[in-house]
C-alpha positions as CSV (number, residue, x, y, z in Angstrom):
1,X,8.8,-40.8,9.0
2,X,8.3,-37.3,10.9
3,X,5.0,-35.6,10.4
4,X,5.5,-32.7,7.9
5,X,3.6,-29.5,8.9
6,X,3.3,-26.8,6.1
7,X,4.0,-23.2,6.6
8,X,2.5,-20.3,5.0
9,X,4.8,-17.2,5.2
10,X,2.6,-14.0,5.7
11,X,5.3,-11.7,5.9
12,X,4.9,-9.8,2.6
13,X,0.9,-9.0,3.1
14,X,-0.4,-9.6,6.3
15,X,2.9,-9.4,8.1
16,X,3.8,-5.5,7.2
17,X,-0.3,-4.9,7.2
18,X,-0.5,-6.0,10.9
19,X,2.9,-4.1,11.8
20,X,3.7,-1.2,9.5
21,X,0.6,0.1,7.8
22,X,1.3,-2.0,4.5
23,X,3.9,0.2,3.5
24,X,6.6,-1.9,2.0
25,X,7.7,-0.6,-1.0
26,X,8.1,-2.7,-4.6
27,X,12.0,-2.0,-4.0
28,X,11.8,-3.2,-0.7
29,X,9.8,-6.4,-1.3
30,X,12.2,-7.0,-4.4
31,X,15.5,-6.8,-1.4
32,X,14.0,-10.3,-0.3
33,X,12.6,-11.9,-3.4
34,X,15.8,-13.6,-4.5
35,X,16.0,-15.9,-1.5
36,X,12.4,-16.6,-1.1
37,X,12.5,-19.1,-3.8
38,X,15.0,-20.8,-1.9
39,X,13.2,-20.9,1.4
40,X,10.4,-23.1,-0.1
41,X,7.4,-22.4,2.1
42,X,4.4,-24.3,1.1
43,X,2.6,-20.9,0.5
44,X,3.6,-17.0,0.6
45,X,0.7,-14.7,1.4
46,X,1.7,-11.7,-0.8
47,X,-1.7,-9.8,-1.7
48,X,-5.3,-8.9,-1.0
49,X,-6.3,-8.0,1.9
50,X,-4.9,-3.8,2.3
51,X,-2.2,-4.3,0.1
52,X,-3.7,-3.2,-3.6
53,X,-5.3,-0.2,-2.0
54,X,-2.2,0.7,0.4
55,X,0.1,0.4,-3.0
56,X,-1.7,2.9,-5.1
57,X,-2.8,5.4,-2.2
58,X,0.2,5.3,-0.4
59,X,3.2,4.1,-2.8
60,X,2.0,5.1,-6.3
61,X,2.9,2.0,-7.3
62,X,0.6,-0.6,-9.5
63,X,-0.9,-4.1,-7.6
64,X,-1.0,-6.1,-10.6
65,X,2.9,-5.0,-11.0
66,X,3.8,-6.2,-7.2
67,X,1.7,-9.8,-7.9
68,X,3.4,-10.3,-11.0
69,X,7.0,-9.4,-9.9
70,X,6.8,-12.0,-7.0
71,X,5.7,-15.1,-9.2
72,X,8.6,-14.2,-11.7
73,X,11.0,-14.7,-9.1
74,X,9.5,-17.4,-6.9
75,X,8.3,-19.3,-9.9
76,X,6.6,-22.3,-9.0
77,X,8.2,-23.3,-5.5
78,X,5.7,-21.5,-3.4
79,X,2.0,-20.9,-3.8
80,X,1.3,-17.6,-3.7
81,X,-1.7,-16.4,-1.5
82,X,-4.2,-13.3,-1.6
83,X,-7.1,-12.8,0.9
84,X,-10.5,-11.6,-0.6
85,X,-13.9,-11.0,1.2
86,X,-15.9,-12.9,-1.2
87,X,-18.7,-11.1,-3.0
88,X,-17.8,-8.1,-1.8
89,X,-14.1,-8.4,-3.0
90,X,-12.4,-5.6,-1.0
91,X,-15.5,-3.0,-0.8
92,X,-18.5,-2.7,0.8
93,X,-21.3,-3.6,-1.3
94,X,-21.6,-7.0,-3.3
95,X,-20.4,-6.7,-7.0
96,X,-21.7,-8.6,-9.8
97,X,-20.2,-11.8,-11.2
98,X,-18.8,-10.6,-14.2
99,X,-16.7,-8.3,-11.7
100,X,-15.9,-11.2,-9.9
101,X,-15.0,-13.1,-12.5
102,X,-12.8,-11.0,-14.1
103,X,-11.0,-10.7,-10.8
104,X,-10.3,-14.1,-10.3
105,X,-9.0,-15.1,-13.7
106,X,-7.0,-11.6,-13.5
107,X,-5.3,-12.7,-10.2
108,X,-4.3,-16.3,-11.2
109,X,-3.1,-15.2,-14.5
110,X,-1.0,-12.8,-12.9
111,X,0.6,-15.6,-10.6
112,X,-2.0,-16.2,-7.6
113,X,-2.1,-20.0,-6.6
114,X,-4.6,-19.7,-3.6
115,X,-7.5,-17.6,-3.2
116,X,-8.2,-17.3,0.9
117,X,-12.0,-16.4,0.8
118,X,-13.9,-15.2,3.8
119,X,-17.3,-13.4,4.7
120,X,-17.4,-10.8,7.4
121,X,-21.0,-12.4,8.2
122,X,-19.7,-16.3,8.0
123,X,-22.3,-16.4,5.1
124,X,-21.3,-18.9,2.8
125,X,-23.7,-17.5,0.2
126,X,-21.3,-14.8,-0.1
127,X,-18.6,-16.8,-1.2
128,X,-20.0,-19.2,-3.6
129,X,-19.3,-17.1,-6.5
130,X,-15.6,-16.6,-6.0
131,X,-15.2,-20.4,-5.1
132,X,-16.7,-21.3,-8.5
133,X,-14.5,-18.7,-10.4
134,X,-11.2,-19.3,-8.5
135,X,-11.4,-23.1,-9.5
136,X,-12.5,-22.2,-12.7
137,X,-9.3,-21.0,-13.6
138,X,-7.1,-23.7,-12.0
139,X,-6.5,-21.6,-8.3
140,X,-7.1,-23.2,-4.9
141,X,-10.0,-22.1,-2.9
142,X,-9.0,-21.6,0.7
143,X,-12.3,-20.9,2.6
144,X,-11.9,-19.2,5.8
145,X,-14.2,-19.7,8.8
146,X,-13.9,-16.2,10.7
147,X,-13.4,-17.1,14.4
148,X,-15.3,-14.8,16.9
149,X,-16.5,-15.1,20.3
150,X,-20.1,-14.3,21.8
151,X,-20.7,-10.8,23.7
152,X,-19.7,-10.9,27.4
153,X,-23.3,-10.4,28.9
154,X,-23.7,-9.2,32.0
155,X,-23.9,-11.9,35.2
156,X,-27.5,-12.3,36.0
157,X,-28.7,-11.9,39.6
158,X,-30.6,-14.1,42.0
159,X,-33.6,-12.1,41.3
160,X,-33.3,-11.9,37.8
161,X,-32.9,-15.7,37.6
162,X,-35.9,-15.9,39.9
163,X,-38.2,-13.9,37.4
164,X,-37.1,-16.3,34.7
165,X,-34.6,-13.7,33.1
166,X,-32.0,-15.5,30.6
167,X,-28.9,-14.0,28.5
168,X,-29.0,-15.0,25.0
169,X,-27.9,-18.6,24.3
170,X,-24.3,-18.9,22.8
171,X,-24.1,-18.9,19.3
172,X,-20.3,-19.2,18.4
173,X,-20.0,-22.6,19.4
174,X,-17.5,-25.4,18.4
175,X,-20.4,-27.2,16.5
176,X,-21.1,-23.5,14.7
177,X,-17.5,-23.5,13.4
178,X,-17.7,-26.9,12.1
179,X,-21.1,-26.8,10.6
180,X,-19.8,-23.7,8.6
181,X,-16.7,-25.7,7.3
182,X,-18.7,-28.4,6.3
183,X,-20.9,-26.4,4.2
184,X,-17.8,-24.8,2.7
185,X,-16.3,-28.1,1.9
186,X,-20.0,-29.3,0.3
187,X,-19.2,-26.1,-2.1
188,X,-16.1,-27.3,-3.6
189,X,-13.3,-25.8,-0.8
190,X,-10.1,-27.3,-1.2
191,X,-9.1,-26.2,2.2
192,X,-10.2,-24.5,5.5
193,X,-8.9,-22.1,7.3
194,X,-9.6,-20.8,11.3
195,X,-9.0,-17.2,10.7
196,X,-8.6,-16.0,14.1
197,X,-8.3,-12.0,13.0
198,X,-8.3,-10.8,16.6
199,X,-6.2,-13.6,18.5
200,X,-8.9,-14.2,20.6
201,X,-8.6,-18.4,20.3
202,X,-7.0,-19.4,23.6
203,X,-4.9,-22.8,23.1
204,X,-7.4,-25.3,24.7
205,X,-10.1,-23.9,22.1
206,X,-7.9,-24.3,19.0
207,X,-7.1,-27.6,20.1
208,X,-10.4,-28.8,20.3
209,X,-11.9,-27.2,17.6
210,X,-9.1,-28.7,15.0
211,X,-9.7,-32.2,16.2
212,X,-13.5,-31.8,15.5
213,X,-12.7,-30.2,11.9
214,X,-10.5,-33.0,10.8
215,X,-12.7,-35.6,11.8
216,X,-15.8,-33.7,9.9
217,X,-13.8,-32.7,6.5
218,X,-11.2,-34.5,4.3
219,X,-9.6,-31.2,3.3
220,X,-6.6,-29.6,4.9
221,X,-7.0,-27.4,7.9
222,X,-5.2,-24.1,8.2
223,X,-4.7,-21.9,11.3
224,X,-4.4,-18.2,11.1
225,X,-3.8,-16.3,14.5
226,X,-2.8,-12.8,15.7
227,X,-0.2,-12.3,18.9
228,X,-2.3,-9.1,20.1
229,X,-3.9,-10.5,23.2
230,X,-1.2,-13.0,23.9
231,X,-2.5,-16.3,22.9
232,X,-1.0,-16.6,19.3
233,X,2.3,-18.8,19.6
234,X,0.8,-21.0,22.5
235,X,-2.4,-21.6,19.8
236,X,-0.1,-22.5,17.2
237,X,2.0,-24.6,19.3
238,X,-1.9,-26.6,20.7
239,X,-2.8,-26.6,17.2
240,X,0.4,-28.2,15.9
241,X,0.0,-30.8,18.5
242,X,-3.7,-31.4,17.7
243,X,-2.7,-32.2,13.8
244,X,-3.3,-29.3,11.9
245,X,-2.2,-29.3,8.2
246,X,-0.9,-25.6,7.9
247,X,-0.1,-22.8,10.1
248,X,0.5,-19.1,9.2
249,X,3.7,-17.6,10.6
250,X,5.9,-14.3,9.8
251,X,9.5,-14.0,9.6
252,X,11.0,-12.9,12.7
253,X,11.5,-9.1,12.4
254,X,7.9,-9.2,11.6
255,X,6.8,-11.6,14.1
256,X,4.8,-11.4,17.3
257,X,2.7,-8.1,18.3
258,X,-0.2,-7.5,16.1
259,X,0.8,-9.8,13.9
260,X,1.3,-13.7,13.7
261,X,3.6,-15.6,15.5
262,X,7.6,-16.0,14.3
263,X,8.3,-18.6,12.0
264,X,11.8,-19.4,13.9
265,X,9.7,-19.9,17.7
266,X,7.5,-22.6,16.3
267,X,10.9,-24.0,14.3
268,X,12.3,-24.3,17.6
269,X,9.0,-26.0,19.3
270,X,8.5,-28.5,16.1
271,X,12.1,-29.6,16.2
272,X,11.5,-31.1,19.7
273,X,8.2,-32.3,18.4
274,X,9.5,-34.3,15.8
275,X,7.9,-32.0,13.2
276,X,9.4,-31.2,10.0
277,X,8.4,-27.7,8.4
278,X,9.5,-28.5,4.7
279,X,11.2,-25.0,5.1
280,X,15.0,-24.1,4.2
281,X,15.9,-22.0,7.5
282,X,19.3,-21.3,5.7
283,X,17.2,-19.1,3.3
284,X,14.6,-17.7,5.7
285,X,18.0,-16.1,7.9
286,X,18.9,-14.4,4.5
287,X,15.5,-13.1,4.1
288,X,15.5,-11.9,7.7
289,X,18.9,-10.0,7.2
290,X,17.0,-7.8,4.8
291,X,13.9,-7.6,6.9
292,X,16.1,-6.2,9.9
293,X,16.7,-3.1,7.9
294,X,13.4,-2.8,6.2
295,X,12.0,-2.7,9.5
296,X,13.9,0.0,10.7
297,X,13.1,2.2,7.4
298,X,9.4,1.2,7.8
299,X,9.7,2.2,11.5
300,X,11.0,5.9,10.8
301,X,8.7,6.2,7.4
302,X,5.4,5.0,8.9
303,X,5.8,6.0,12.8
304,X,8.3,8.4,12.8
305,X,10.9,6.7,15.2
306,X,12.5,3.6,15.3
307,X,10.4,1.4,17.8
308,X,11.9,-1.1,20.1
309,X,12.9,-4.4,18.2
310,X,13.1,-8.4,19.4
311,X,16.5,-9.8,20.0
312,X,18.3,-10.4,17.0
313,X,18.1,-14.4,17.0
314,X,19.0,-17.0,14.1
315,X,18.3,-20.6,15.2
316,X,20.7,-22.2,12.8
317,X,23.8,-20.3,14.3
318,X,22.8,-18.9,17.9
319,X,22.7,-21.3,20.9
320,X,19.2,-21.4,22.3
321,X,19.8,-19.7,25.8
322,X,19.0,-22.1,28.9
323,X,15.9,-20.8,30.1
324,X,14.1,-20.7,26.3
325,X,15.5,-24.2,26.2
326,X,13.4,-25.1,29.5
327,X,10.6,-23.1,28.9
328,X,10.4,-24.8,25.3
329,X,10.7,-28.3,27.0
330,X,7.7,-27.0,29.0
331,X,5.6,-26.2,26.2
332,X,6.4,-29.4,24.6
333,X,5.3,-31.8,27.6
334,X,2.2,-29.0,28.2
335,X,1.0,-29.6,24.5
336,X,1.2,-33.4,24.7
337,X,-0.5,-33.5,27.9
338,X,-2.9,-31.0,27.1
339,X,-2.3,-28.6,29.8
340,X,-3.1,-25.5,28.4
341,X,-2.6,-23.3,31.2
342,X,1.2,-24.2,31.3
343,X,1.6,-24.3,27.5
344,X,0.3,-20.8,27.6
345,X,2.9,-19.6,29.9
346,X,5.7,-21.3,28.7
347,X,5.0,-19.5,25.1
348,X,4.5,-16.2,26.7
349,X,8.0,-16.8,28.7
350,X,9.6,-17.3,25.4
351,X,8.6,-14.3,23.6
352,X,9.1,-12.3,26.6
353,X,12.8,-13.4,26.5
354,X,13.2,-12.6,23.0
355,X,11.3,-9.1,23.6
356,X,8.4,-9.4,21.5
357,X,5.5,-7.1,22.8
358,X,3.6,-8.2,25.6
359,X,0.2,-9.1,25.6
360,X,-2.6,-6.5,25.3
361,X,-4.4,-7.3,28.4
362,X,-7.5,-4.3,27.0
363,X,-8.1,-6.5,24.0
364,X,-7.5,-9.6,25.6
365,X,-10.6,-8.5,28.3
366,X,-12.9,-6.5,25.8
367,X,-12.8,-9.3,23.1
368,X,-12.5,-7.6,20.2
369,X,-10.1,-6.9,17.5
370,X,-7.0,-4.4,18.4
371,X,-7.7,-2.5,15.2
372,X,-11.7,-2.1,16.0
373,X,-10.4,-0.5,19.4
374,X,-7.9,1.8,18.0
375,X,-10.2,2.9,15.5
376,X,-12.7,3.9,17.9
377,X,-10.3,5.9,20.2
378,X,-9.0,7.7,17.3
379,X,-12.7,8.7,16.1
380,X,-13.6,10.0,19.7
381,X,-10.1,11.8,19.3
382,X,-11.0,13.6,16.2
383,X,-14.8,14.3,17.7
384,X,-12.7,15.6,20.8
385,X,-15.3,12.9,23.1
386,X,-13.0,10.4,24.6
387,X,-14.9,10.7,27.4
388,X,-17.7,8.8,26.0
389,X,-14.9,5.8,25.3
390,X,-16.1,3.5,28.4
391,X,-19.8,3.8,27.4
392,X,-19.5,3.0,23.8
393,X,-17.4,-0.2,24.8
394,X,-20.3,-0.9,27.0
395,X,-22.7,-0.8,24.2
396,X,-21.0,-2.6,21.7
397,X,-22.4,-5.9,22.9
398,X,-26.2,-4.3,22.8
399,X,-25.1,-2.7,19.2
400,X,-23.7,-5.8,18.1
401,X,-26.5,-8.4,19.2
402,X,-29.2,-6.1,17.7
403,X,-27.6,-6.0,14.4
404,X,-27.4,-10.2,14.3
405,X,-24.2,-10.7,16.1
406,X,-22.0,-10.5,13.2
407,X,-18.2,-11.4,13.9
408,X,-16.0,-8.4,14.4
409,X,-14.1,-8.6,11.4
410,X,-13.6,-6.0,8.5
411,X,-15.9,-4.4,7.7
412,X,-18.5,-5.5,10.3
413,X,-15.8,-4.4,13.2
414,X,-15.8,-1.0,12.2
415,X,-19.7,-0.9,11.3
416,X,-20.8,-2.1,14.5
417,X,-17.8,0.1,16.6
418,X,-18.8,3.6,14.8
419,X,-22.5,3.0,15.6
420,X,-21.5,2.3,19.2
421,X,-19.8,5.6,19.1
422,X,-22.8,7.0,17.5
423,X,-25.1,5.6,20.4
424,X,-23.1,6.9,23.2
425,X,-22.8,10.3,21.2
426,X,-26.7,10.1,21.4
427,X,-26.9,9.4,24.7
428,X,-24.8,12.1,25.9
429,X,-26.8,14.6,24.1
430,X,-29.8,13.3,25.4
431,X,-31.2,11.6,22.4
432,X,-32.7,8.4,22.2
433,X,-30.2,5.7,20.8
434,X,-30.0,4.8,17.3
435,X,-31.0,8.8,16.2
436,X,-27.8,9.2,14.6
437,X,-27.1,5.8,12.4
438,X,-24.2,5.1,9.7
439,X,-25.4,3.9,6.5
440,X,-23.1,0.7,6.4
441,X,-24.9,0.1,10.0
442,X,-28.3,0.5,8.0
443,X,-27.3,-1.6,5.2
444,X,-26.3,-4.4,7.5
445,X,-29.5,-4.6,9.6
446,X,-31.5,-4.4,6.5
447,X,-29.7,-7.3,5.0
448,X,-27.7,-6.1,2.2
449,X,-24.5,-7.7,3.6
450,X,-25.9,-11.1,3.7
451,X,-27.6,-13.4,6.6
452,X,-26.7,-12.5,10.3
453,X,-25.6,-15.2,12.4
454,X,-28.9,-14.6,14.3
455,X,-32.2,-13.2,13.2
456,X,-32.6,-9.7,13.6
457,X,-36.0,-8.3,15.3
458,X,-38.2,-7.1,12.4
459,X,-39.2,-4.3,14.7
460,X,-35.7,-3.4,15.3
461,X,-35.3,-3.5,11.8
462,X,-38.0,-1.3,10.8
463,X,-36.6,1.1,13.7
464,X,-33.3,1.5,11.6
465,X,-34.4,0.7,8.1
466,X,-38.2,1.7,7.8
467,X,-38.6,-2.1,6.2
468,X,-39.3,-5.1,8.5
469,X,-38.6,-7.7,5.9
470,X,-35.0,-9.1,5.2
471,X,-33.7,-7.2,2.0
472,X,-31.0,-8.6,0.2
473,X,-28.6,-6.3,-1.8
474,X,-29.8,-5.7,-5.5
475,X,-26.9,-6.5,-7.6
476,X,-29.0,-5.1,-10.6
477,X,-29.0,-1.9,-9.7
478,X,-24.9,-1.9,-9.7
479,X,-23.0,0.8,-12.1
480,X,-20.0,0.3,-13.3
481,X,-18.0,3.3,-12.6
482,X,-17.2,6.0,-15.2
483,X,-14.2,5.6,-17.6
484,X,-13.6,8.7,-19.2
485,X,-11.1,10.2,-21.3
486,X,-8.3,12.6,-19.4
487,X,-7.8,15.5,-21.7
488,X,-4.6,16.3,-19.4
489,X,-3.3,12.8,-20.6
490,X,-3.8,13.4,-24.5
491,X,-7.4,11.6,-24.3
492,X,-6.2,8.4,-23.1
493,X,-9.0,6.1,-21.4
494,X,-8.6,6.5,-17.7
495,X,-8.7,2.6,-17.4
496,X,-7.0,1.4,-20.8
497,X,-7.1,-2.2,-20.0
498,X,-9.4,-5.0,-18.0
499,X,-6.5,-5.2,-15.1
500,X,-7.3,-1.0,-14.7
501,X,-11.1,-1.6,-15.3
502,X,-10.8,-4.1,-12.3
503,X,-8.7,-1.5,-9.9
504,X,-11.5,1.0,-10.8
505,X,-14.1,-1.0,-9.9
506,X,-13.0,-2.1,-6.6
507,X,-10.9,0.7,-5.4
508,X,-12.9,3.7,-7.1
509,X,-11.7,6.3,-4.8
510,X,-8.0,5.3,-4.8
511,X,-7.7,4.0,-8.4
512,X,-8.9,7.3,-10.0
513,X,-6.2,9.8,-9.0
514,X,-3.8,6.9,-9.3
515,X,-4.2,6.1,-12.5
516,X,-5.0,9.8,-13.7
517,X,-1.6,10.7,-12.2
518,X,0.0,7.2,-14.3
519,X,-1.5,8.7,-17.4
520,X,-0.7,12.1,-16.9
521,X,3.2,11.5,-16.4
522,X,3.4,9.2,-19.1
523,X,1.9,11.6,-21.6
524,X,4.0,14.3,-20.1
525,X,7.3,12.6,-20.8
526,X,6.0,11.7,-24.0
527,X,5.8,15.6,-24.8
528,X,8.7,16.6,-23.1
529,X,10.7,13.9,-25.1
530,X,9.7,15.6,-28.4
531,X,9.9,18.9,-27.2
532,X,13.4,21.2,-27.7
533,X,15.4,21.1,-24.9
534,X,15.3,24.3,-22.5
535,X,17.5,25.6,-19.8
536,X,16.0,24.5,-16.7
537,X,14.8,27.5,-14.3
538,X,15.9,28.0,-10.8
539,X,13.4,26.2,-8.6
540,X,11.4,28.5,-6.5
541,X,11.9,29.0,-2.7
542,X,9.0,28.2,-0.6
543,X,9.9,30.8,2.1
544,X,7.3,30.5,5.5
545,X,6.1,33.5,7.0
546,X,6.5,33.8,10.7
547,X,3.7,32.2,12.7
548,X,1.6,35.1,14.5
549,X,-1.9,32.9,14.7
550,X,-3.2,30.0,16.5
551,X,-1.6,26.7,15.3
552,X,-3.2,23.1,14.5
553,X,-0.5,20.4,15.6
554,X,-0.3,17.1,14.9
555,X,-1.5,14.7,17.8
556,X,0.4,12.0,17.1
557,X,3.5,11.0,14.6
558,X,2.1,9.8,11.1
559,X,1.9,10.4,7.2
560,X,0.1,13.6,5.8
561,X,-2.5,11.6,3.4
562,X,-4.8,14.9,2.6
563,X,-5.1,18.7,3.4
564,X,-8.7,19.2,3.5
565,X,-8.4,23.2,3.1
566,X,-6.2,25.7,1.4
567,X,-5.3,29.2,2.0
568,X,-7.7,31.7,2.4
569,X,-10.5,29.1,3.9
570,X,-12.7,30.1,6.6
571,X,-13.0,27.0,9.0
572,X,-15.2,26.5,12.4
573,X,-14.1,24.6,15.2
574,X,-14.4,21.1,14.9
575,X,-13.9,21.1,11.1
576,X,-11.5,18.6,9.4
577,X,-8.3,20.0,8.2
578,X,-6.1,17.1,7.7
579,X,-6.1,13.5,7.5
580,X,-3.2,12.0,9.1
581,X,-2.4,8.2,8.7
582,X,-0.8,6.8,11.9
583,X,-0.8,3.7,13.8
584,X,-2.2,1.8,10.3
585,X,-5.5,4.0,10.8
586,X,-6.9,7.6,9.0
587,X,-6.9,9.9,11.6
588,X,-8.9,12.8,11.4
589,X,-7.0,16.4,12.2
590,X,-9.8,18.9,13.1
591,X,-9.3,22.9,14.2
592,X,-10.5,23.5,17.6
593,X,-10.9,27.1,16.5
594,X,-12.0,29.2,14.0
595,X,-10.8,31.7,11.5
596,X,-9.1,31.9,8.1
597,X,-6.1,29.7,7.0
598,X,-3.0,31.9,6.7
599,X,-0.3,29.3,6.0
600,X,0.1,25.5,5.5
601,X,2.8,24.1,6.7
602,X,3.0,20.7,5.5
603,X,2.4,18.8,2.2
604,X,0.6,15.4,1.5
605,X,3.2,12.7,1.7
606,X,4.9,14.4,4.5
607,X,5.8,12.5,7.5
608,X,5.2,14.5,10.9
609,X,5.9,14.3,14.7
610,X,3.8,14.9,17.7
611,X,3.2,18.4,17.9
612,X,4.7,19.1,14.4
613,X,2.8,22.3,13.2
614,X,0.3,21.7,10.4
615,X,-1.5,24.8,9.7
616,X,-1.8,28.4,11.3
617,X,-5.4,29.7,11.3
618,X,-5.9,33.6,12.0
619,X,-8.9,35.6,12.6
620,X,-11.4,35.6,10.7
621,X,-12.4,38.9,8.4
622,X,-15.4,40.8,10.4
623,X,-18.7,40.0,8.8
624,X,-20.3,42.9,7.2
625,X,-23.4,44.0,9.2
626,X,-26.5,43.3,7.3
627,X,-28.5,46.2,6.0
628,X,-31.7,45.0,7.3
629,X,-32.5,43.0,10.3
630,X,-33.3,39.3,9.9
631,X,-36.3,37.8,11.4
632,X,-35.8,35.9,14.4
633,X,-36.1,31.7,13.4
634,X,-39.0,30.7,15.3
635,X,-39.1,27.0,14.2
636,X,-37.3,23.9,15.7
637,X,-33.7,23.5,14.6
638,X,-31.8,20.1,13.1
639,X,-28.6,20.0,14.4
640,X,-25.2,18.0,13.2
641,X,-24.8,15.3,16.3
642,X,-21.0,15.1,15.3
643,X,-18.7,17.1,13.1
644,X,-18.5,16.0,9.5
645,X,-19.0,16.7,5.7
646,X,-22.7,17.0,4.5
647,X,-22.7,14.6,1.8
648,X,-26.0,15.3,0.5
649,X,-29.5,17.4,1.9
650,X,-32.6,14.8,1.3
651,X,-35.1,17.6,1.3
652,X,-35.5,21.4,0.2
653,X,-36.9,24.6,1.8
654,X,-41.2,23.9,1.3
655,X,-40.4,20.1,2.0
656,X,-42.9,18.5,4.5
657,X,-41.3,16.1,7.0
658,X,-42.4,13.7,9.6
659,X,-40.5,12.9,12.7
660,X,-38.1,10.5,11.8
661,X,-37.5,11.2,8.2
662,X,-33.9,11.3,7.0
663,X,-33.4,15.1,5.9
664,X,-29.5,15.1,5.5
665,X,-26.5,12.6,5.0
666,X,-23.2,13.4,7.0
667,X,-19.8,11.4,6.6
668,X,-18.1,11.2,10.1
669,X,-15.7,8.8,11.4
670,X,-15.4,7.4,7.7
671,X,-19.1,6.4,7.6
672,X,-22.2,8.0,6.3
673,X,-24.6,8.7,9.0
674,X,-28.1,9.5,8.5
675,X,-29.5,12.7,10.2
676,X,-33.2,12.5,10.9
677,X,-35.7,15.4,12.0
678,X,-37.2,15.0,15.4
679,X,-40.2,17.2,14.6
680,X,-43.0,17.0,11.8
681,X,-43.4,20.1,9.7
682,X,-42.3,22.0,6.6
683,X,-38.5,23.1,5.8
684,X,-38.3,26.7,6.3
685,X,-34.7,27.3,6.1
686,X,-31.7,24.9,5.2
687,X,-28.1,26.4,6.6
688,X,-25.8,24.5,5.4
689,X,-24.6,23.5,1.6
690,X,-23.7,20.1,0.1
691,X,-19.8,19.3,0.8
692,X,-19.3,21.9,3.4
693,X,-17.8,21.0,6.5
694,X,-19.7,21.6,9.5
695,X,-18.9,21.3,13.5
696,X,-20.9,19.2,16.3
697,X,-24.7,21.4,17.0
698,X,-24.3,23.0,13.9
699,X,-27.8,23.9,12.7
700,X,-28.6,22.2,9.3
701,X,-32.2,23.2,8.7
702,X,-35.2,25.1,10.5
703,X,-38.4,23.0,10.5
704,X,-41.5,25.2,11.3
């Protein structure tokens, strides 16, 4: 009897998140659902990850409705899967057991069958509670071990070796990953996933690792990877040959590139290997018919253009081209003989023939997640400091090792990347590294995220956090989000049931405006239905004035998420004026010059093209000359190391400060950055206000 390989379809969660910024609407999802029941996938990943946040933030839809509607359509044919970050769920801080239990219970009641649980540090203590509550309410606990690699340490010279210098010992060995899997199995995991979020695992490594995992634990092994650096398809082929139980794939039109491999290419390989998938490929073809048009719709709405797509292909009706047939035969032979170099070449040739994106060599060489790299680029563009990118990349291994060598996965990849940028900016300005620290990095080093793979030097922890001892997050200090009555919605509560309360706890910045808008619209509809009919007034025409001032334009195509200024506001050079979602990242658009906002030519929700004019800035009104001369500043200045928004001021005029004391908190690059004083003395003057947007080198305060 042929071996059966189980398939977890990622299309409706990781597939659309990796390639289309998680923008599939409820209507687009529902176009595919009639065929998913017939497809008979082992599992369908449809929720968690960025889905709950994105459907509220960008689509004004209910995340619970998304999950429940898919369950109603598919029933029990396929197990629905969600992705969760253990005790952190979807946030940056640990939650109480009360919230974790409520989230697990409501998710399973709404149709979830499998919860894939991971921790950004591979700290098993951080997943214990989720495992317990998923199993308590009848779900399957799929525990993921995050695959990562050790930094590329510099090659030591002959003289370094002679002096006894050594690079740090490798941490992320096969034994490390097997050990984590055994710990998770002992905690009650029902299956183990090798979660290769960056696509960095080559075929020879995954083949060896799966064999060792199969020998070490008795529960099923799933393999999850991405195609970004070019290993994905070959590594899936190697995993199948090594006896993996489940592999994660996307349907054709969402496959390859930054996503997981296309199911159809796995199907062709398995046919030759004598492996059954248990999937109805005729139903998959019907799903693909919908996805082809949805792909085009998403490209236009998310990226502003229809990006290149792979060649259309249906393995049931289209003949396999001779050159692909030859490469498939080569791949099968190579997988069976463990000739991994040939396997990789054959798999990449197959993807190239069909027009899937070529391997990203930069990500392959840098060995960091593609999203982490693009995020650093976007941050530096916003700071007008692209020139320091090479140095920031060089600093990643140093920053990562100092912080305990965390795996580079959300959120630690963003934390390490942002801190490497801060360190490069510090160096460029002649400051000591770590003068500018983001608070998430401080919390990571302190111990609030959990135990790091290697111990952190107590002296480094003292330098960053002011304490030498590892300090866990104090959950007793957790405070629930406020749940006010909404006067504008007839006095109803912002969150009226447990599901809404959970949205408020897990996504406070997104759920509050979303729920407010939902309640307000419902109330207005009720009022309108009971009011006497009135003749509708003609809509006002929005007439734009001719542009005579300087303009701020979009540096790349995207969707306007937020407008940070209004007409009449005075802005300074480097100030953030608009937030633009592009390439799956939030990009801060700043003004290159100061002045007064004359016109805003876009609205929140608009899709804009490259160089589209966002707003017009005119000259600022002349400042009246002071009646009396102002005494010259004679003290030491504390300045902003990068542009951002002042979140809070930690001191007031007259306070005594010591060198190294935190004096302000600045939000920049989506991180909270601690601003410290280089001087000891007394605060003579505070030159900014909380909530104010300030430019690089803006004077924050004077220390005398």
